[in-house]
N, C-alpha and C positions, 0 to 999 in steps of 0.2 A: 497348555490346553490342546488336546489332540483334535484334529479336524479330519474331514473325510479324506481318504487317500492313505496309502501305506507309507509313503516317503515324505509327506508334507505335514506341517503342523503350524499352529499359531504360536509363535514363540512368546515366552513371558516378557521378553524385552528385546530391543534392538541395540546395536552398537553404532553410535555416531562417531565418525573418524575425526571430524573437525575440518581441517584444511589439508588433505593429503598432498604430499610433496613439499610441505613447509613445516613438517613436524618439529624441526629444530628451532624454528622461529616463532612457533605458535604462542609461546609465553609473551613475547614482546609484541606480536601483532594484536594481542588482546587489549593492550593499553589504548591505542587509538579507537578501537571498537567501543571500549568502555567510555571514553570521552564523548564519542558521538552519541552513544545511548543516553548519557547523562544530559547532554545538550538537548536531545529530543524530548526527554521526559520533563526537564525543567522548562524548556521553551514552550511546549505545548500546554503545560499546566498554567504558565503565566498568561498565554493567549486565552485559555478558558476562564481564568480568574478575571481578567480585564473585561471580557465580553459579558460575563455573568454579573459583574458589579456595576458596570456602566450602562444604564438603561438607554443612553443615546446610541449605543451600538447594537441595539436589538433590531437590526435591519437585515434584509435577506443576505447580503454579502457576508456579514459578520456571523450570522446564524449558521450559514454553510461553513464558514471558517471554523466555528466551534465544533461542528460535526467532523470536519477534517482532523482537527486536533484530537478528538476522542478516537477516531479511527487510527491515527498515527500512534497514539499511546498503546492501543491494543495490539496493533501490528508489530511494533518494535518489541513490546514486552512479551509477546508469544514466542520469540526466538532468542533474544539477546541474553537474558539471564542464564539459560541453559548453554548457549554458545560460550559465554565467559567461563562457566563452570568447566566446560570441556577444555578450553585453551589454558586455563590457569590451574585447575585442580584434577585434570584428566578424568573427569566424571563422564565417561563416554556412554554409559548405559542409560537408556530411556525406556521406561515401562511401555508395554504394547499399547494400552489404551491412552496413555499420555501422548504417545506418538500420534495416534489417530486424532486426538483432540487438537494437537498442534497443527496437523494437516488441515483440520476444519477451520481453525482460527486464521491461519495464514491465507487460505484461499477465500474464505468468506469476507474477510476484511480487506483483502486486496480488491475484491469485487466492489465492496462498499466504498473504498477510496476512489476507485475509478468512477463510480456512479456520482460521488460528490463532486468530483472535478467536472463531470458532464453538467451537473446542475449549476455549478458556478459559471460555466461557459454560457448556459442559457440565461443566467442572471445578468451577465455582462452584455449579452445580446439585447435583452429587454431594456437595460439601463441606457445603452447607447443608441439603440434604434427607436425606442419608444420612451424617451425620458419622462414625458408628462404623464404616462400611464403606468410607469414602473411600480409605484406603490400600490396601485389598484390591481395590477395583474399578479404581482408576487407579494401577496399578503402573508402575514405570519402563518395563517392556516395552510396556505398553499405550500410554503416552505417546509412546514412540519410534515405535510402529506408526501412531498417529494422525498424528504429524508427517510420517512417510513417505507416508502416504496423501494428505495435503494437498499435499505437494510433487509427488508423481506426478500428482495431478489437475491441478495448475497447468501442469505441463510438457506432459502429453498434450492437454489441452483447448486450449492456446494454440498449440502447434506448427503446426496446420493454418493458422492465420492467415498465418504467414510463407511456408509452402509454397504456399498458393493464390495469394498476392499475387506471389510470385517467378515464377510461371508465366504471369502476365498481362501484356499489352502496356501501356506507359505512353504518355501524350500528351507532346508536346514541352515543355509547361509542367512545370517541376520545382520550383516554389516551394511550400513548406509554410508557411502563415501562422501559425506558432507556434514555440515554442522547443525542441521535441523531436519525434521521429517517433512517431506514435500511429496505430493501425490505421485508424481512420476517416479521419484526415487524409491518410494515404498512399493510401488507397482512392480518394479524390476525384481523384487524379492518373491513374487508370487509364482507358484508352480501350477499355473493353469493358463488357459487362453484369456488374454487381457484385451482383446480387440474391442469389446463392448466398452470397457473402462476407458480405453484410449480414445475411442470415438466419442464418448460422452465428454471427455476432457477437452477435445477439440471443439465440440459444440458449445461448451460453456465459454471457452476462450473467445470464440468468434461472436457468440450471442451477447456476451458481456463486454469484453474489451473492444471487439470490432464495432459493435453498435455505439458504444460510448465515444470511440474515436471518430466515427462518422458524424455523430451529432456535434461533437466539439469542432470538427473541421468545418462543417456547414455553418455553425454559429460564427466562427471567426472569419469565414468568407463574407458572410453578411455584415459583420462588424466592420471589416476592412472596406467594403463598399460604402457603408454609411460614413465612415471616418473620412474617406477620400472626397466625399461630397461636401464636407464642412468648409465654409468659406474662409475661416480664420486658421492660419498656421498654428497659432497658439492653442486653439481648440483641438486641432488634430493631434498636437503633441500631448496634450493633457489626456485625450482619449486613448492614445497609444500607451501612455504611462499607466493608466488604470488597468490595462490588460497585460502589461509586461510581466508582473509578478506571477499572474496565473499561468502564463505561457511557460515561464521557468519551472514552475511546479509540475506542469504536465510533462515537460521534457524530462525532468528528473525522475518521474515515475515510469513513463512508458519506454524510454530508451533501454534502461537495464532490464525491464520486465520483458520486452520483446527479445532482447538478446538471450535471456535465460530460457524463455519459452522455445525459441527456435533452436538453441543449442541442445536442449533436452531431446528434441525430436530429430534434428538434422545435423547437428554439429559434432559428428563423431570424430572429426580430426581436430577439434578445438582442444587445447591442453586442459586437463581436468582442473588444474589450479586456477586457470583463468575463468573457467565456468563457475567454480565454487566462489571465487572472490566476487564475481558479478552477482551471483545469487545472494550473497551477503549484502552487497551494496544495494540491491533492489529493495531489501526489506529494512534497511537502516538509514541510508542517505536521504530519501524523501521525508521520513518523519523528522530528521534532524534539520533539513533545509527549509521545510515549510514554515516553521515559526520564525526562522531567521529572515527568509525572503519577505514574508508578510510584515514582520516587525520593522524591517528597514524601509520597505516600499509603501506601506500603508501609514499615512501621516497620523491618523487618529490613534492607532495602536502605538506607534513610535512615540508620540507625545505623551501618552499615558505611562509608558515604560520609563521614559526620561523623568517625568514628574515623580514617579514612585521611587526612582533611584536617587535623584538629586534634589527633589522637593521643588523643582521649578521647571519651566519650559526653557529649552535652549534655542 
């Protein structure tokens, strides 16, 4: 479809290269990615099934965990099937609108995932600092509203990405040197001034990720202060234990996400293969680790998984 301009157009499709620099190894690299994706899908479905069927788990922490599992399923499934098709079957072509849809889902649900982690930090803060009022402050209705706000924020903030890009002319080059469509990667193919798009991207990154990290940081500072005031060492250890899994999940999401974000904008000397691998890790490892971390660290879920597998508590 032709667009305004003599040398620019909207291509019918883009070409995703996969992992440039590792072309000879891509077939074998796909196997660990496939295993991680299967673990992410199966693990998160198990988490959802346990929370849905056990009414004693219909509490704020587990409802947020269910939201996180749904977000993980969408986030990983928006990229991994196509990436595996590229690595195994050389299916490098992706239709133009499918690419924009992938951009939308990746960024929208990355925002949702970040918002859910922020809500979970607030839940831990209320549970530890105001234990007697926890159930009255974070009612089911409040949890649902927080989840709705996080979802709407992700959808509203990210929708302009696709709208603005779809109205811009593209250069003849249609090669994206990675394994999925991402806003900055698509923007580099545009034959027009993209300063507004880049500026909006920075605004979204700081207004979503920055805000969420600030709230998470403040929540854990307050939690740390409250825990250190506890008179019993056993109580302090138990309080730290309830937060350990959440901290691991936060680090698993934000460290590769920050690396990918900064590399896209400032890491011109970072080897491309390193950047691409981190970009894949950012979208696959957190969805894989979340059910494992919560399954191991959360006694209620761990006991139900063991009971389902072995028919008894161990």
